[in-house]
C-alpha positions, 0 to 999 in steps of 0.5 A: 319424120314419121312417128315410127322412125327412130331418131338418127344418132351419129355413132362415135367417130363416124366417117362420111365420105359418100354423098349417099351416106350423107343424104341418109342424115337428111332422112333420119335427122340432121346430127353430125355429132362426132362425124368426120365428113370427107371430100364431099361436094355440097355446092349443088345441095343448097343445104340450110346448115342451121338445121344440123347439129354440129359438135366435134364435127370435122370437114376435110377437103369438102367443097362448099360456098364461103357463106356455108363455111362461115355458117358452119364455123360459127356453129363450131365445125372444124374445116380444113382445105389442102393447098391448091398447088399440092399435087396430091389429094390428102383427103382422097376416099379411095385407093389408086389405080394404075391408070390414075397414077400413069395419067400424063399431064405436061409430059409427066405422069401423076405418079412422077409428079408426086414423086418429084414433089416428095423428093424435094422435101424428102429428108426435111419436110416442112411441118405443113408438108409432113402433116399433109403426107400423114393425112394422105397416108391415113386416107390410105389406111382407111381405104384399106380397111374398107377394101379388106372389111376389117371387123372389131377384132382386127380380122379381115373378110377378105383372106389376104396373103402377101408376097415379099421378095427381091425388087431386082428379080428379072422377069426371066428368072425362075422364081419370078415365074414360080411366084406368078404360078403360086399367086395364080394358084392361091387366087384361084382358091379364094385368097386375096393377093397383095404385094409391095406393088413394085417390080420383081417378085412384087410384080410377079405376085400381082401378075399371078393374082391378075391371071387367076382363072385364066388357062394354065398357058396364060403364064407362058404367054404373059411371061413371053411378052414381059421378057422383052424388057426383063428389068424395070430399067429396061426400055419397053418395061411399061409397054410390055406390061400394057401388052399383057393387060390387053391380051388378058383384059379381065383380070382378077382383083388384087392389091399393091401397097407401094411407096413414093419413098422408092418412087424411082421404082415403077408401080407395077400395072397388074394390081387393081387396087393400089394403096400408095404411101409416103411413109415407107415404114408405115407402108411396110408395117401395114402390108405385113399387118393386113396379110393375116392369112399369110406371107409368102417369101420368095428370094430377096435381099436386104429389104426382104430380110428386114420384112421377114424379121418385122413379120416375125416380131409381129407374130412373136407378140401377136401385135395385131391380135393374130398369129399368121403363117410365114411360108418361105418359097426357096429352100436354097435361099432360106435354108442353105444360103442364109439359114434364115429359116432355121434361125426363125424356127429356133426363135419361134420354138415354144411360141404359137407361130412355130407351127405356122412356119413352112419351107418349100419350093412348090406352089401346090405345097404353099397352097396346101399349107395355107389351107391347113394353117389359117390365122390363129387368134391371140388368147 
């Protein structure tokens, strides 16, 4: 090591999940103090682990020889491997893609394989299974933080706006199309769109974000292809989505956060990044928490209503250090049919987020409101 290069000291709780990051240790020193090393393959590196400082060091899902593992354990490292027959990787270091989830082996997709495994233990998992699921979901958390680029105050570099709404809304419904138009417009003005990743309004949001930057008639062409299979239970539902992807192969980045708890609903194909969780409660809370630049509520039923009041509670107490906009896309649904919007206005009166509530039927109005009302940091 050169005389002018400072000695490398690992920061607290550093996660090393890229081989390039690990190799920097070889240049700047060999300290793995307070490091978690995740999903790296060391077999070809032929390392002498005696040169490394090991203290509060954790290896998760790393590949190494038995001799290397024994050497590291003698130095005090904690090393964990997942069971070989587990159909998912709890130590993964990146989000999913739809192609990965749809990859077929022995007649079933990877998505379905994991769902079937989860379903057999859904209501009463063993302690081992529960722990593997929690570790997997934490890996999703960590990958989301990297994707959205959180700072120490909890703000994201990407201006994330999420869409909520009914999973059963058909592709032929007016609010499906209106959601597509709204998400497309927001995506074209610098917002990073997220949804729950399933069908209905969730698919419409990811589709709109995917089409950002395409000509206005792209919505017409896409919906015309999709309407041949309006519901996720219809034959050809998946194939029509693939046809849209083939017609528009270079879509814009966006995010889906689905769950295997509702694994009977297919994950839609229009999200470039998919954070799929086992725990639905963590998944719902996470989706609301990352959408610091606002949530748009299209018409939905009980699940959407639950999410509205979860979001209101987060805003009421600034749970994640910020108050965020709540936009209701559907006057009839939220002002007349359910009166949810007037109720929320009453609940929020005198609170910071009172001015962050908005009701409209127009995509352009959603954009204008969000541009004028960003997240507000807690005092």
